[in-house]
C-alpha positions in Angstrom: 0.0 0.0 0.0 1.4 3.4 -1.0 0.7 6.3 1.2 0.3 9.9 -0.2 2.4 12.6 1.3 -0.6 13.9 3.3 -1.4 10.5 4.6 2.3 9.9 5.6 2.4 13.3 7.3 -0.8 12.6 9.2 0.4 9.1 10.2 3.7 10.6 11.6 1.7 13.1 13.5 -0.5 10.4 15.0 2.5 8.2 15.9 4.2 11.2 17.7 1.0 12.0 19.5 0.5 8.5 20.8 4.2 8.3 21.9 3.8 11.5 23.8 0.5 10.4 25.4 2.1 7.2 26.6 5.0 9.0 28.2 2.7 11.5 30.0 0.3 8.8 31.2 3.2 6.7 32.6 4.5 9.8 34.4 1.0 10.5 35.8 0.8 6.9 36.9 4.1 7.2 38.7 2.8 10.2 40.7 -0.5 8.6 41.8 -1.1 7.6 45.4 -4.4 6.0 44.6 -4.0 2.5 43.2 -7.2 2.6 41.1 -6.2 5.9 39.5 -2.6 4.6 38.9 -4.0 1.5 37.3 -6.3 3.6 35.0 -3.3 5.7 33.9 -1.2 2.5 33.3 -3.9 0.9 31.2 -4.3 4.1 29.2 -0.5 4.2 28.7 -0.5 0.6 27.5 -3.3 1.4 25.1 -1.4 4.4 23.7 1.7 2.1 23.3 -0.3 -0.6 21.5 -1.8 2.0 19.1 1.6 3.6 18.5 3.0 0.1 17.5 0.0 -0.5 15.3 0.4 2.8 13.5 4.2 2.2 13.1 3.3 -1.1 11.3 1.8 1.0 8.5 5.2 2.6 7.8 7.1 -0.6 7.3 
């Protein structure tokens, strides 16, 4: 599958956004005292990581 320049640009933007979201969510989790809130942040971070990997697969 060939991507247009615009599609490639949008894909790179999405990949970067998910990588940033994962880092922020993991930081937030590390700062939480409440175990349930920490777990929520960790699950959200994992979801962002999974999506990041899925999006990366479209580049290769």
